[in-house]
Each structure stands twice: as C-alpha cells, then as structure tokens.
N, C-alpha and C positions, 0 to 999 in steps of 0.2 A: 772576336771583336776589336781585341787589342792588335791584331794582325792588320783589320782592316784599318786603324786607326793610323796605322804606321805606313803603311805603303800610302795611305793619303797624305800623311806629312811629306813621305821621301817626293811625291810627284809635285805637291806645293815647292817643295825647295829646289825642285829640278827645274820647274817654272820661272822661280825667282831666279835661279843662276842662268838661263836662257836670256832675261831681260835685261842685258848688259845695256850701259851708256855708251852712247856715240860720242867718240872724242873726236875734236873738234882741234883743227892746228890753230896757232894764236892768228893766224890770216883771216882765217875763218870766224873767229869771235870778232875781231877787231872790226868784221864786216858785219857783224851781226847786232852788234853794240851800235852802230851807226845809226842815228834819228832820223828816221824818214818821214815822220808827220811834218805837218806844216806848224808852226807856231800858233799857239792859241791867243787871242785878243779878247779884251773883256770892255773895252771903251771905244765908238765908233768916233771918227773926226767929223766935228761940226761945220768943218770948212772945205770937206770934198761933198761930192756929190754920191749919194745911197741910190738905190734903187730896190724898191719895194714891188713884187708881183703878187695881187691876191689870188685866191682861190677862182675867183671869176674871171682871169685872166687880167683882170685889170693892174696896167704898170703907173706907179709912181714916182717921180724921181726927185728929189732935194735933200734938203740939210738935215741930219739927221741929229737933234737939240736933245733929246731925252730919252731914256730905255729904262724899263721897269724890271725887274729881275726877282727870283725866286732860288736862292740857293745858288744865285750866278745865270741861271737861265732866264732867256729873253721871254714876258709873256704880254709886255705893250711896248710898242714905238712911238715917239712922236717924231712928226718930220715936215720941216717948212718947205713947201712946194719951190721949185725953182724957178718957175714962170710967174705964177700967179702971186708968189709970197705968201700964201695963205696955210696956216699951220693946219695939221691933220694928226689925230692919234688913231690908231691901229691896233687891236688885239692880235695875239697871235693865231687864234682860231681864224681869223680873217686872213692871213698871210700864207702864202705856199712857200715861196723863199725870198731871201734877200740877200743884197750884195752891200757893204759898206766898206770903206777904209779904215785902220786903225789910226788913232790919234795918235802925233807925233811924241807926246809925252809918253805915252805907253812904250813907242818903239823904242825911244831912246832910254828907258828903264830897262827895257829887253836886252840891250846892247850891252848896259851896265853889270847886268846880270849875267850875261854868256862870258863877258871879260873877267869876270870873277870866280870862274870854276876852270880849274885847268882841263877836267874832264871833257867839257864842250868842245876844246879845241880837235878833240880826236872823234867826238861821237856828233856834234852838230855843225851845221855850216851858218855862217854869220849870216848870211844873204835870208834865211828864213827868220831871222830876227829883224829884220832891216826892210824887206820887201815893201815895195809899194801898190802890189796885185791887191785887189778887192778881196773880202773875206766874204765866203760864202756860208751862209746860213739855211737850212730847209726849216720846213715845220715838222714836228715829231710829237709823239703821244707817247707820253713818257712818266713812268714813276720814278720820281727824284730820289737818287740814291737807294733803290727799290723799298722803300718805307712809304711813299705818300701815294694819294689815290693818282692813277693816270690821269695826266692833263696835257693840254697842248702848250709846246714851246718851240722858239725858234734856236737852232743848234748848229754852231758853226761845226763844218765837216772838215776836219784837218788832214784827211787822207784821199783828197780829192781826185787823184789820179789814180788810184787803184781801190775804189769804194764800189766796184757792183757786183761784189759779193760780200764784205764784210765792209760795214761803214764804221766809223771811228770820230766821237764827236768830242770835241775840247770840254774838260769839266773844269768851271773855272774856279771851284771851290778845292780842288784836287793839293792835296800835300806833295813835298818831294822828299827824296831821302836825303837825310843829312850826310854832311862829311866835316872836316876840318881844316881848321887854317892857323899857320905859324907866325906868329907876331905879323899879322895884317897881309901876308901873302895870298894868294889865288887860293881857293877852297881846291882842298884834294879831296877827291868823291864826292858822292851823294849827288843829287841834282835830277834824279830820276825821279818822273814823274808817276805818282802813286796811282791814279784812277784814270777812267775815261768812261764815256757812254759809249756802247758799241751795239751794233744793229748785224744782226744776220737773219734774213727770211723775216717773219712778222714779228720777231723776238727782239727787244732793243730793253739793253740791262745796263746799269751801272757794274760796272767790272773793276774791281780793288786789286792791286797786286796779291793780296794773302786770299784771294778767290780765283787768282788765274788758273791752278792745276785743276781744282773742282768742274772748270769752264772751258778746259782745253780740249775735250773730247767734241763738244758741242760746236767750238769753235771750229776745227780742224780735224775731227775723226773721220768725216766722209771722203776724205782722201787717202787712199791706203799709202800711196807714194810718199806723199808730206809726211806722214806719220812714220815710216820708216825711216825717213833720213833726219827728221827732227822729234823725235820720241820727247814726251812731256817730262821724262826723268831725265833728258839731256839739255834742257833749255832752261831759260831764266827768264824774268819778266823785263829785265833790261831788253830784251831781243825783241819784245810783243812788236814794234814797227816793219822790222825785217820780216818778224813770221806771216803777219799779217799781207805783206808785198810780194813774200814767197808762195804762200798760200793762193794766192790769187794769180801769179804767175803759172804756178802749175796747174790751176784750171782753166785757165783761158788758153794754155798751150798747145 
C-alpha cells in the first residue's frame, strides 16, 4: 500500500515538473500588456443623435436624454425623436441594439485619467479615450455580478472588432488596481480594470480577475494550440484583452 502511494506521489511530482511555465521575452510581455478593448463609457451625449433598434426591427433616432441603470447596466432609455421632437421611453426588453455617442464631459475625464497614469502610455492608446465613434450596445440577459436573477440589459461591447467567439462587455462598476504617486506626479502602476462581463456560446458571466484562472479553461481550453502557447500558469489578468484577441485569431486562422 505504501509502495503504491509512493509511486503515485512520484507520478504526480513528475507531472508537475513537466508543467513548466512558458517564458516570454520583454517584447512579448509588452505586447501582451497592450490594452485592445475599447474604452467603456457610462454617459451618452444628449446633443448627438443616438440610434435605437427595437427587436421588431423598428429604428428610432433622436437625442438620448435619460438612462436608467442597475449596477451601471442600462434597463431603460429615454429618447427625444430628432424629427417629431416627441419623447419616448423604451425598456431594455424592447431593444435589440443601440448606438450612442459618449458625452464630452466623460471623454474629457477619461483623457485626464489617461494622462494621470504613466502605465497608460505603454499599454493604452489615447485615441480610445477620445474617439468620436458611436458606442455599441446590445441586449443581453445576464445575472449582475453572478448574484441576481437573469434580466435583460443593454451592455456596451468593448471588443467589437474581435467579438465573434468571445464577447466582452463594459462593467460600469468595475474597480481598478491601485498604483502610487510621488508628490503629485503621474501614478505609477495600477490602472488595470478588475472585471468585465464576458460571453462565450450561450453563457454570459461577470468575470473578476480573482476568478480568471478558474474560468481559463472554459474561455480558451478548446484550442490546444492556444493553451500550449499561453498556458494559464504563464499568463496574467493584465493580458486579458490580448488573450481574447489571440484566441479569436487562432480560431479564425
């Protein structure tokens, strides 16, 4: 019995030995730390034309003058029709998708935040904080923070260029890792967003950095080439946007 236990322990030790971490060059790490998601915005501009497409195909264009949210996610929108000037309210259950522009005040705040963290200069593009492109929202049925009953919300897609397998949505209540500042200088370190909403297949969940390793196989485990190149014991949460993009490229290649 003791011999069997010893042999089992040796086998497990051997397996652990072979599960070596992949070592990446400094250039690779810099590339993996580059933030590829779009900036998340919470406030639509009331001065630029928004577009709402209902589930029945009807399209409304007008000025978005009010939104109602829960945990930051939109469940009701008020819009003033650009032609008739009439106000209309829509619940998330009625809407298929929505396109709005971010408010200037929020864009200015994002730029100030960008300039206040040295890390941003190496990992983010300023254009993602200042772009004038419309923000894309889609209807999703989700449990907020994986704790509430499933309900329909309008959620901002932040990886619209590579969302065909894994869709990532802005979490308006997400916190960021902290850094430090010396005598009012730009902050060193920190600034990494800690959570997103993520959808793959029929499953959508709130993904926090603390749960990243537990969900790694679900997100990427069906691609052996990816798992060999980016095993979960070799990557960090900071690389998440890069990993989603790389996984999508490998599956589409």
